[in-house]
KEKE-3310 file (N, C-alpha, C; in steps of 0.2 Angstrom, whole numbers, plus 5000, padded with zeros to 4 digits):
npx = (4974:4991:5006:5021:5037:5051:5068:5077:5070:5068:5068:5061:5053:5045:5039:5032:5023:5015:5009:5001:4992:4986:4979:4969:4960:4963:4971:4988:4999:5015:5027:5043:5054:5067:5072:5063:5051:5035:5019:5004:4987:4973:4956:4943:4945:4941:4944:4957:4956:4954:4965:4978:4992:5003:5010:5018:5034:5047:5039:5036:5026:5008:4997:4982:4975:4968:4963:4951:4956:4969:4981:4987:4990:5000:5002:5003:5015:5029:5039:5042:5034:5043:5040:5045:5047:5051:5064:5064:5062:5049:5044:5055:5070:5070:5059:5048:5044:5030:5026:5018:5006:4988:4980:4985:4988:4994:5007:5019:5017:5017:5030:5038:5034:5038:5052:5054:5050:5058:5070:5069:5069:5059:5054:5045:5034:5018:5002:4986:4978:4966:4952:4942:4928:4916:4907:4899:4902:4915:4933:4939:4951:4965:4966:4973:4982:4987:4993:5004:5011:5015:5023:5033:5038:5044:5054:5062:5066:5068:5060:5049:5031:5016:4998:4980:4969:4954:4944:4941:4943:4953:4964:4975:4980:4985:4995:5004:5009:5011:5020:5015:4999:4986:4973:4959:4950:4936:4935:4939:4932:4928:4927:4928:4937:4948:4951:4956:4968:4975:4979:4989:5007:5010:5015:5003:4994:4983:4970:4962:4944:4933:4924:4927:4932:4948:4949:4940:4948:4959:4953:4950:4962:4966:4959:4967:4980:4976:4974:4987:4995:5007:5012:5008:5003:4997:4986:4982:4971:4962:4947:4929:4921:4912:4918:4921:4931:4942:4945:4944:4946:4961:4967:4979:4982:4980:4992:5001:4992:4990:5003:5004:4995:4997:5009:5011:5017:5014:5006:5004:4992:4993:4988:4974:4969:4968:4964:4968:4981:4989:4989:4995:5010:5012:5005:5011:5024:5021:5016:5028:5035:5027:5029:5026:5028:5029:5024:5011:5010:5002:5008:5009:5013:5005:4993:4980:4976:4974:4967:4961:4959:4967:4967:4973:4986:5004:5015:5030:5041:5037:5035:5049:5055:5048:5052:5066:5064:5058:5068:5076:5067:5064:5077:5078:5069:5076:5075:5077:5075)
npy = (4938:4937:4928:4929:4925:4918:4925:4915:4904:4889:4882:4870:4871:4882:4876:4865:4873:4880:4869:4864:4875:4875:4863:4866:4872:4885:4899:4901:4915:4919:4931:4937:4946:4958:4956:4948:4934:4933:4926:4927:4924:4918:4918:4909:4915:4910:4896:4895:4897:4884:4877:4884:4894:4898:4889:4882:4877:4889:4900:4916:4926:4928:4938:4948:4956:4971:4979:4978:4975:4964:4958:4969:4978:4988:4981:4968:4968:4977:4983:4993:4987:4983:4984:4975:4979:4972:4975:4988:4996:4999:5008:5010:5020:5027:5038:5033:5037:5036:5037:5043:5042:5044:5036:5023:5027:5026:5017:5024:5037:5032:5027:5038:5046:5037:5037:5050:5052:5043:5049:5060:5055:5046:5030:5020:5015:5022:5018:5016:5002:4997:5006:5013:5022:5035:5038:5027:5030:5035:5034:5018:5012:5002:4989:4973:4976:4988:4984:4977:4987:4993:4984:4983:4996:4995:4986:4994:5005:5000:5003:4997:4992:4998:4995:4996:4984:4978:4968:4952:4942:4947:4945:4935:4940:4952:4948:4943:4954:4965:4973:4978:4977:4988:4992:5001:5015:5013:5000:4996:4990:4978:4964:4950:4952:4957:4946:4937:4944:4943:4930:4930:4933:4945:4962:4974:4989:4997:5008:5021:5021:5034:5038:5032:5027:5028:5016:5007:5006:5000:4988:4983:4980:4970:4959:4956:4953:4942:4932:4928:4937:4948:4959:4973:4990:5005:5018:5035:5045:5055:5061:5062:5077:5092:5102:5111:5117:5109:5092:5081:5080:5080:5070:5073:5071:5058:5051:5052:5046:5033:5028:5027:5017:5006:4994:4995:5002:5019:5028:5042:5051:5064:5069:5063:5067:5081:5085:5095:5101:5112:5111:5100:5099:5106:5098:5086:5089:5092:5080:5072:5078:5075:5062:5052:5037:5036:5042:5044:5050:5059:5061:5070:5074:5082:5087:5093:5086:5073:5057:5055:5063:5074:5087:5086:5082:5083:5093:5086:5094:5101:5091:5087:5098:5097:5085:5089:5098:5090:5082:5090:5092:5079:5076:5085:5079:5067:5057:5050:5053)
npz = (5098:5104:5104:5112:5110:5118:5117:5115:5110:5101:5085:5084:5095:5092:5080:5087:5094:5085:5078:5088:5090:5077:5078:5087:5079:5076:5068:5065:5064:5059:5064:5062:5071:5074:5087:5093:5090:5086:5087:5080:5084:5077:5077:5087:5103:5115:5116:5120:5134:5139:5134:5138:5132:5138:5144:5136:5130:5127:5126:5131:5135:5134:5125:5124:5110:5109:5099:5085:5073:5070:5065:5058:5067:5079:5090:5087:5078:5082:5075:5060:5045:5030:5014:5000:4984:4970:4973:4976:4991:5002:5015:5023:5027:5015:5006:4995:4979:4968:4951:4936:4922:4924:4916:4905:4890:4877:4869:4865:4872:4886:4887:4885:4897:4907:4906:4909:4922:4928:4926:4934:4947:4952:4959:4956:4943:4939:4932:4925:4918:4918:4921:4934:4932:4934:4925:4913:4900:4899:4896:4898:4900:4893:4895:4894:4884:4888:4900:4894:4889:4900:4906:4896:4898:4910:4907:4899:4907:4920:4931:4943:4942:4946:4946:4944:4951:4947:4946:4951:4942:4934:4940:4938:4926:4930:4939:4931:4924:4933:4947:4959:4966:4965:4975:4973:4979:4978:4979:4991:5001:4995:4999:4995:4984:4991:4999:4989:4984:4996:4995:4986:4984:4979:4982:4989:4987:4996:4995:5004:5006:5000:5008:5020:5037:5046:5054:5047:5035:5041:5045:5032:5027:5036:5031:5020:5026:5034:5026:5023:5015:5019:5013:5012:5008:5014:5008:5009:5001:5001:5007:5007:5010:5015:5008:4993:4986:4983:4976:4984:5002:5008:5020:5030:5043:5045:5043:5055:5063:5057:5058:5072:5074:5066:5058:5045:5029:5024:5011:5002:4992:4983:4972:4968:4980:4981:4968:4960:4950:4955:4968:4972:4974:4986:4995:4994:4999:5012:5016:5016:5026:5036:5038:5029:5020:5007:4990:4978:4962:4949:4932:4917:4900:4892:4899:4896:4886:4891:4894:4906:4922:4919:4924:4937:4935:4935:4925:4917:4919:4931:4940:4941:4947:4959:4964:4967:4977:4987:4991:4999:5009:5014:5019:5029:5039:5042:5032:5015:4997)
capx = (4979:4998:5011:5028:5042:5058:5073:5081:5065:5071:5063:5057:5048:5040:5035:5027:5017:5011:5005:4996:4987:4982:4975:4964:4956:4965:4976:4994:5003:5022:5031:5049:5057:5075:5073:5057:5047:5028:5014:4997:4983:4967:4950:4939:4950:4939:4947:4963:4955:4954:4971:4983:4998:5008:5014:5022:5042:5049:5034:5037:5020:5003:4994:4977:4975:4962:4960:4947:4961:4974:4988:4990:4991:5006:5003:5006:5022:5031:5044:5039:5035:5046:5038:5050:5044:5056:5071:5062:5060:5044:5043:5061:5072:5069:5053:5047:5039:5027:5024:5016:5000:4982:4978:4990:4985:4998:5014:5024:5017:5019:5037:5040:5033:5042:5059:5055:5049:5064:5076:5068:5070:5054:5056:5040:5030:5011:4998:4980:4976:4959:4950:4935:4925:4910:4902:4901:4904:4921:4938:4939:4957:4967:4966:4979:4986:4990:4998:5010:5015:5018:5029:5039:5041:5048:5060:5067:5068:5070:5055:5043:5025:5009:4992:4975:4965:4947:4940:4945:4944:4959:4970:4980:4983:4989:5000:5009:5012:5012:5024:5011:4992:4983:4966:4956:4945:4929:4935:4942:4928:4926:4930:4930:4943:4953:4953:4960:4974:4978:4982:4995:5012:5012:5013:4997:4993:4976:4968:4956:4938:4932:4919:4929:4936:4954:4947:4938:4954:4963:4949:4950:4969:4966:4957:4973:4985:4973:4975:4994:4999:5009:5016:5003:5004:4990:4986:4977:4970:4957:4940:4923:4919:4908:4922:4921:4937:4946:4941:4942:4950:4967:4968:4986:4982:4980:4999:5003:4987:4991:5009:5003:4990:4999:5016:5011:5019:5009:5007:5000:4991:4991:4984:4967:4967:4966:4961:4970:4988:4992:4989:4999:5017:5012:5003:5017:5029:5018:5016:5034:5036:5022:5031:5024:5033:5029:5019:5009:5009:5001:5012:5007:5016:4999:4987:4974:4974:4974:4961:4958:4962:4972:4967:4977:4992:5009:5019:5036:5046:5035:5037:5056:5056:5045:5057:5071:5061:5056:5074:5077:5062:5066:5083:5076:5066:5079:5074:5080:5071)
capy = (4936:4936:4924:4932:4919:4920:4926:4908:4899:4885:4881:4864:4873:4885:4871:4862:4877:4881:4863:4864:4880:4873:4857:4869:4875:4892:4900:4905:4919:4920:4937:4937:4953:4958:4953:4943:4931:4933:4922:4930:4918:4921:4913:4910:4915:4906:4890:4895:4896:4877:4875:4890:4893:4901:4883:4879:4878:4894:4905:4921:4928:4928:4945:4950:4962:4974:4982:4973:4973:4960:4957:4975:4982:4989:4976:4962:4970:4984:4986:4994:4983:4986:4980:4974:4979:4971:4978:4995:4995:5004:5008:5011:5027:5031:5040:5031:5041:5032:5042:5041:5044:5041:5030:5021:5029:5023:5014:5030:5041:5029:5026:5045:5048:5033:5039:5057:5052:5040:5054:5065:5051:5041:5023:5015:5018:5020:5019:5012:4998:4996:5012:5014:5028:5037:5037:5021:5032:5038:5030:5013:5009:4998:4982:4969:4980:4993:4980:4975:4993:4994:4979:4986:5002:4992:4983:4999:5010:4997:5004:4992:4994:4998:4997:4995:4978:4980:4962:4946:4938:4950:4944:4931:4944:4957:4945:4942:4960:4971:4972:4980:4977:4993:4991:5007:5018:5010:4993:4995:4985:4973:4959:4945:4954:4957:4939:4934:4947:4940:4923:4931:4936:4952:4968:4977:4995:4998:5015:5022:5023:5041:5039:5027:5029:5024:5010:5003:5005:4994:4981:4980:4978:4964:4954:4954:4949:4936:4927:4927:4942:4954:4964:4978:4997:5009:5024:5040:5048:5060:5059:5067:5082:5097:5106:5111:5120:5103:5087:5078:5083:5075:5069:5072:5068:5050:5049:5050:5041:5026:5026:5024:5011:5000:4994:4995:5008:5024:5031:5048:5052:5071:5070:5062:5070:5088:5085:5101:5100:5117:5110:5094:5100:5108:5092:5081:5091:5091:5073:5069:5081:5072:5055:5047:5032:5036:5047:5042:5057:5058:5065:5069:5080:5086:5086:5096:5080:5067:5053:5055:5066:5079:5093:5085:5079:5088:5092:5083:5099:5103:5085:5087:5103:5095:5080:5092:5101:5084:5079:5094:5091:5072:5076:5088:5074:5061:5053:5051:5052)
capz = (5103:5101:5108:5112:5111:5121:5112:5114:5108:5096:5079:5086:5100:5088:5076:5091:5096:5079:5077:5093:5088:5072:5080:5091:5075:5076:5063:5068:5059:5062:5063:5065:5071:5076:5094:5095:5086:5088:5083:5080:5084:5074:5078:5093:5108:5121:5116:5124:5141:5141:5132:5139:5128:5142:5147:5131:5130:5122:5126:5136:5137:5129:5126:5120:5105:5110:5093:5081:5068:5074:5061:5055:5073:5082:5096:5084:5076:5084:5070:5054:5039:5024:5008:4994:4977:4965:4975:4979:4998:5004:5023:5026:5027:5009:5004:4988:4974:4962:4947:4929:4920:4927:4912:4900:4884:4871:4870:4865:4878:4892:4887:4886:4904:4911:4906:4912:4929:4931:4927:4940:4953:4954:4960:4954:4938:4940:4926:4925:4912:4919:4925:4936:4930:4937:4919:4909:4893:4900:4894:4903:4900:4887:4897:4893:4880:4893:4904:4890:4888:4907:4906:4891:4901:4916:4904:4897:4912:4927:4936:4944:4940:4950:4942:4948:4950:4949:4946:4953:4935:4930:4945:4935:4921:4933:4943:4926:4922:4938:4953:4964:4964:4968:4976:4973:4984:4977:4980:4998:5005:4991:5003:4991:4981:4996:5001:4984:4984:5002:4994:4982:4987:4976:4986:4987:4989:4998:4995:5008:5003:5000:5014:5025:5042:5047:5057:5041:5031:5044:5045:5026:5027:5039:5026:5016:5030:5037:5021:5022:5012:5023:5009:5011:5009:5015:5004:5010:4994:5001:5009:5005:5015:5012:5004:4986:4982:4981:4974:4991:5007:5009:5027:5032:5050:5044:5043:5061:5066:5055:5061:5079:5075:5062:5056:5038:5026:5023:5005:5001:4985:4983:4965:4969:4986:4979:4961:4956:4950:4958:4975:4973:4977:4993:4999:4993:5003:5019:5017:5018:5032:5042:5040:5024:5017:4999:4987:4971:4959:4942:4928:4910:4897:4889:4903:4893:4881:4895:4894:4912:4927:4917:4929:4943:4933:4934:4919:4919:4922:4937:4944:4942:4952:4965:4967:4970:4984:4991:4993:5005:5015:5017:5023:5036:5043:5042:5027:5009:4992)
cpx = (4986:5002:5018:5032:5048:5063:5077:5076:5068:5066:5059:5051:5043:5036:5030:5021:5012:5007:4999:4990:4983:4977:4969:4959:4957:4970:4982:4997:5009:5025:5037:5053:5064:5076:5068:5054:5040:5024:5007:4992:4976:4962:4947:4944:4948:4942:4953:4962:4956:4961:4976:4989:5004:5013:5019:5030:5043:5044:5036:5031:5015:4999:4988:4978:4969:4959:4956:4952:4967:4981:4991:4991:4998:5007:5005:5013:5024:5035:5040:5040:5038:5044:5043:5046:5049:5062:5070:5059:5055:5043:5050:5063:5070:5061:5052:5042:5037:5024:5022:5009:4994:4981:4984:4986:4987:5005:5019:5024:5019:5027:5041:5040:5037:5049:5059:5054:5055:5070:5075:5069:5064:5057:5052:5036:5022:5007:4992:4979:4969:4957:4943:4933:4918:4905:4904:4903:4912:4926:4939:4946:4958:4967:4973:4984:4990:4995:5004:5014:5019:5024:5035:5042:5046:5055:5065:5069:5070:5065:5050:5037:5020:5004:4986:4971:4958:4942:4944:4947:4951:4965:4976:4984:4988:4995:5006:5013:5014:5016:5020:5004:4989:4975:4963:4951:4938:4929:4938:4938:4925:4930:4932:4937:4949:4956:4958:4967:4978:4981:4988:5001:5014:5010:5007:4997:4985:4974:4962:4950:4937:4927:4921:4933:4943:4953:4945:4943:4958:4960:4950:4957:4970:4964:4963:4978:4982:4973:4982:4998:5001:5012:5010:5005:4997:4991:4980:4977:4964:4950:4935:4921:4914:4912:4922:4927:4942:4942:4939:4946:4955:4968:4975:4987:4982:4987:5001:4998:4988:4998:5009:4999:4993:5006:5017:5013:5013:5011:5002:4999:4988:4987:4977:4965:4965:4962:4963:4978:4992:4993:4994:5006:5017:5010:5008:5022:5027:5018:5022:5036:5033:5024:5029:5030:5034:5024:5018:5007:5007:5005:5010:5010:5011:4993:4980:4971:4973:4967:4957:4962:4968:4973:4972:4984:4998:5013:5026:5041:5044:5036:5044:5058:5053:5050:5063:5070:5060:5063:5076:5073:5063:5072:5082:5073:5069:5078:5077:5074:5074)
cpy = (4935:4932:4927:4926:4922:4921:4919:4903:4895:4884:4875:4866:4877:4881:4867:4866:4879:4875:4862:4869:4878:4867:4860:4872:4883:4893:4904:4909:4921:4927:4937:4944:4952:4955:4948:4940:4931:4929:4925:4924:4921:4916:4914:4909:4911:4899:4890:4896:4889:4875:4882:4888:4895:4895:4880:4881:4884:4900:4910:4924:4928:4935:4945:4956:4965:4977:4977:4971:4970:4961:4964:4980:4982:4984:4970:4963:4977:4987:4988:4989:4986:4981:4980:4974:4978:4975:4985:4994:5001:5003:5009:5018:5031:5032:5038:5034:5036:5037:5040:5044:5041:5035:5029:5022:5027:5021:5020:5035:5039:5029:5033:5047:5044:5035:5046:5056:5048:5044:5058:5061:5047:5034:5018:5019:5016:5021:5014:5009:4997:5002:5012:5021:5029:5036:5031:5023:5035:5032:5025:5010:5004:4991:4979:4973:4985:4990:4978:4981:4995:4990:4981:4992:5000:4989:4988:5004:5006:4999:4999:4995:4993:4999:4994:4988:4980:4974:4956:4942:4941:4948:4940:4936:4949:4954:4944:4948:4965:4968:4974:4980:4983:4991:4998:5009:5014:5003:4991:4990:4980:4967:4952:4946:4954:4951:4936:4937:4945:4933:4924:4933:4943:4957:4971:4984:4996:5005:5015:5024:5031:5043:5035:5030:5025:5017:5005:5002:4999:4988:4978:4977:4971:4958:4951:4950:4943:4930:4925:4932:4948:4960:4970:4985:5000:5016:5029:5044:5053:5057:5064:5071:5087:5102:5106:5114:5114:5097:5082:5082:5078:5075:5068:5069:5061:5047:5047:5045:5034:5024:5024:5018:5005:5000:4994:5002:5012:5028:5037:5049:5059:5073:5069:5066:5077:5089:5091:5101:5106:5116:5104:5095:5102:5102:5087:5083:5090:5084:5070:5072:5078:5065:5050:5043:5033:5041:5043:5048:5055:5064:5064:5075:5085:5085:5088:5091:5074:5064:5054:5059:5071:5085:5092:5082:5085:5087:5089:5088:5101:5097:5085:5092:5101:5090:5083:5095:5095:5081:5083:5093:5084:5072:5080:5084:5068:5056:5054:5050:5048)
cpz = (5100:5107:5107:5114:5114:5116:5110:5112:5101:5090:5081:5091:5096:5084:5081:5093:5091:5077:5082:5092:5082:5074:5084:5086:5074:5070:5066:5062:5062:5060:5066:5065:5073:5082:5096:5090:5089:5084:5085:5080:5082:5075:5085:5099:5114:5121:5120:5131:5143:5139:5132:5135:5132:5144:5142:5131:5125:5122:5132:5139:5132:5131:5122:5116:5106:5104:5089:5075:5072:5071:5059:5061:5075:5087:5093:5081:5078:5079:5064:5049:5033:5018:5002:4988:4972:4967:4977:4986:5001:5012:5027:5027:5021:5008:4997:4984:4968:4957:4940:4928:4924:4923:4907:4893:4877:4873:4871:4871:4884:4893:4889:4894:4908:4912:4909:4919:4932:4931:4932:4947:4956:4954:4957:4948:4939:4933:4926:4918:4912:4924:4927:4935:4932:4931:4915:4902:4893:4898:4900:4904:4894:4889:4896:4889:4884:4897:4900:4889:4895:4908:4902:4895:4907:4913:4902:4902:4919:4932:4937:4943:4945:4946:4946:4946:4952:4949:4947:4947:4932:4935:4942:4930:4925:4937:4938:4924:4927:4944:4959:4962:4968:4969:4977:4978:4984:4979:4987:5002:5001:4994:5000:4987:4985:4999:4996:4984:4990:5000:4989:4987:4984:4981:4984:4990:4990:4999:5000:5004:5004:5006:5020:5031:5042:5050:5051:5037:5034:5044:5038:5024:5030:5035:5022:5020:5033:5032:5019:5018:5016:5019:5007:5012:5010:5011:5006:5003:4994:5003:5007:5011:5012:5008:4997:4982:4980:4980:4980:4996:5009:5017:5029:5039:5050:5045:5050:5065:5064:5058:5068:5079:5071:5060:5049:5035:5024:5017:5005:4994:4984:4977:4966:4975:4986:4973:4957:4956:4954:4966:4977:4976:4984:4997:4999:4998:5011:5021:5019:5024:5038:5043:5035:5022:5010:4997:4980:4968:4952:4938:4921:4906:4893:4893:4900:4888:4885:4894:4900:4917:4925:4922:4935:4941:4932:4928:4921:4922:4929:4942:4945:4947:4959:4968:4970:4977:4989:4994:4999:5011:5018:5021:5029:5041:5044:5038:5020:5003:4986)
residu = (MET:ILE:VAL:VAL:LEU:ARG:PRO:ASP:ALA:THR:GLU:SER:GLN:ILE:LYS:HIS:LEU:VAL:GLU:LYS:ILE:LYS:SER:LEU:GLY:LEU:LYS:PRO:MET:ILE:SER:LYS:GLY:VAL:GLU:ARG:THR:ILE:ILE:GLY:VAL:ILE:GLY:GLU:GLU:ASP:ILE:LEU:ARG:VAL:GLN:PRO:LEU:GLU:ILE:PHE:PRO:GLY:VAL:GLU:LYS:VAL:MET:ALA:ILE:LEU:ALA:PRO:TYR:LYS:LEU:VAL:SER:ARG:GLU:PHE:ARG:HIS:GLU:ASN:THR:VAL:VAL:ASN:VAL:ASP:GLY:VAL:LYS:VAL:GLY:GLY:LYS:LYS:VAL:VAL:VAL:MET:ALA:GLY:PRO:CYS:SER:VAL:GLU:SER:ARG:GLU:LEU:LEU:LEU:HIS:ILE:ALA:LYS:ALA:VAL:LYS:LYS:SER:GLY:ALA:ALA:ILE:LEU:ARG:GLY:GLY:ALA:PHE:LYS:PRO:ARG:THR:SER:PRO:TYR:SER:PHE:GLN:GLY:LEU:GLY:GLU:GLU:GLY:LEU:LYS:TYR:LEU:LYS:GLU:ALA:LYS:VAL:LYS:THR:GLY:LEU:PRO:VAL:ILE:THR:GLU:LEU:MET:ASP:ILE:ARG:ASP:LEU:PRO:LEU:LEU:GLU:LYS:TYR:ALA:ASP:VAL:LEU:GLN:ILE:GLY:ALA:ARG:ASN:MET:GLN:ASN:PHE:ASN:LEU:LEU:LYS:GLU:VAL:GLY:LEU:THR:LYS:LYS:PRO:VAL:MET:LEU:LYS:ARG:GLY:MET:SER:SER:THR:ILE:LYS:GLU:LEU:LEU:MET:SER:ALA:GLU:TYR:ILE:LEU:SER:ASN:GLY:ASN:PHE:ASN:VAL:MET:LEU:CYS:GLU:ARG:GLY:ILE:ARG:THR:PHE:GLU:GLU:GLU:THR:ARG:PHE:THR:LEU:ASP:LEU:SER:ALA:ILE:PRO:ALA:LEU:LYS:ARG:LEU:THR:HIS:LEU:PRO:VAL:ILE:ILE:ASP:PRO:SER:HIS:GLY:THR:GLY:LYS:TRP:GLY:TYR:VAL:PRO:ALA:MET:ALA:LYS:ALA:ALA:VAL:ALA:ALA:GLY:ALA:ASP:GLY:LEU:ILE:ILE:GLU:VAL:HIS:PRO:LYS:PRO:GLU:GLU:ALA:PHE:SER:ASP:GLY:VAL:GLN:SER:LEU:LEU:PRO:ASP:ASN:PHE:ASP:LYS:LEU:MET:LYS:ASP:LEU:LYS:ASN:ILE:ALA:LYS:ALA:VAL:GLY:ARG:ASP:ILE)
# end
């Protein structure tokens, strides 16, 4: 349920209403827009039949949210959420490109890639310090050492850092080194993990599970928002179908669907979505044309020697060319890169 306040509602009226909602055992979540302040009420709504909120001073109307996800829905917040990543705004007019290696392999290589993608126009540096791998014998990441390299790369390039969080026990470590916590596809429904990142103020990028519906993605995001963290971005990274030519099937229709259903920014991962570097540029361009708020792309100078996902990584020169093409497409749809 959402409570829409009058434009002239005072702070004391809002405070009085919030205190009443809490006293009923419900959880109020305040969203302040340009024209209206809205309070989302989380909990057993039958309580409000005994204590209607329409009668409180400053209240314009009370509306039920029909979708099972409440806080992430367009009904709760009509305006687009803009997530501030250490000065980089995701969800506004600018299409934000995150780029870097799949895995942090060494200090020298990471710094080389970071400088290259920064020169080409990337706004955020990606790199995995902890890697979820299908095989237990594959490279699992450098751990804290990799996080330190990412932090150094940020200091030297100015690029904020996004890296994946796999285990609740690593959260304090990633909060220290990272600017965005990535929740990977395999952990999209790790609800205990989602609750914990909901208690932080760090921006979160939540990837869609490879066999998950859009509704399930939004319900997972609801776990994060319901614990107080509204700095959430959703990422479409491809889903499993019967197709074998690509690693996954990149669901570009998810962009307009999510834009209709939620106020959260939408990121596209054409690298994992296709699994082949030759398809990445076309899907990246299509994503921008379809209205994506950002892209996350893997870049490596020697993909044939990469510790992980070399087959889907762009060479720095190819990434540079792609960024130039993306600027033209973004301009055509009223956006910037």
